[in-house]
Structures are given as structure tokens and as C-alpha cells.
C-alpha positions, 0 to 999 in steps of 0.5 A: 527500505524493504526488510521483509517478505511479509505483506500486510493489509489494512483495511482502514475504516472512516473512524480511523485516525490518520496523521501525517508527520514530517521527517525533515532530516530524512527528508520524508513524510510518514502517514501514521494510524496510530495502535492505540486508536486501533486496539493496537494494530497500528502503523506508519508508512514512510513516503519519500519523494521518489513516491510522489508518482505512485502517491498521485495515481493513488489519489487519481484512482481514489477520485474515480472511485468516489465519481463512480460510487456516485454514478452508481447511485444513478446507474447500476451498470457501473461496476464493470467500468470500476474494474476497468480503470482499476486495471488500467491504472495497475498497468500505468505503474512503474514496475519495480523488481522484487529486493534481492538479498546479496548473499542469500542464505540457504540452509537445508537438513537431510530429511530425518536429521535434527538440526 
């Protein structure tokens, strides 16, 4: 259900309050970060069973990062391993084509003339 071409990036802090909401009718769940806890910068992401694989990969990558950060405390050469492992996970992710509008609206205006 992609409705925009605008990508948004949220950097979550340890103090951000997150919860999960279940939507039984839609057979989905949402990860919710309420706006009132983030100065109006809240969001909600709906997930269905179609995203289980990518969410599992996300958890795997986070667990690897956690293990690497523990290793970095003991070994300063772990930086090169961090990027290599994340890139390999990215390559394994399924690639989806960009959504294409059935009837793209192209509006052109001649230079020097008003709309």
C-alpha cells in the first residue's frame, strides 16, 4: 500500500516509546511510535505476513550488529566486518519493482506561459 514516492527516515533513540498494535480485520500488525512522545514526529508502520521474511532479516542484522559492537570493545578491526555483513544481507533481500501508476499524469507547461 505505497501511496507516495517520498521516503522518510526516522532515527529511533533508546528513549523512544514503541508498541505493537494488532489489526485482526486486516490480518496485520503495526509498529507504533506515537507523536506525542516524539514532539509530533510519530509514525506507524503496518506489516502483514508478506513481510515476515524481511523482518526476520532485519532482526538477524540487528543481532549481528549487537554481537559486532560487543566484539568491537575487544577488537578495533571489527569495522570492516560490520559493513561486509550488512551488505551481504542487503544482497539477499528480495528486490521489488518500483510501483508504477496505471495512468501516469504528465502535465507540461510551455516556458513563459501561465498555467
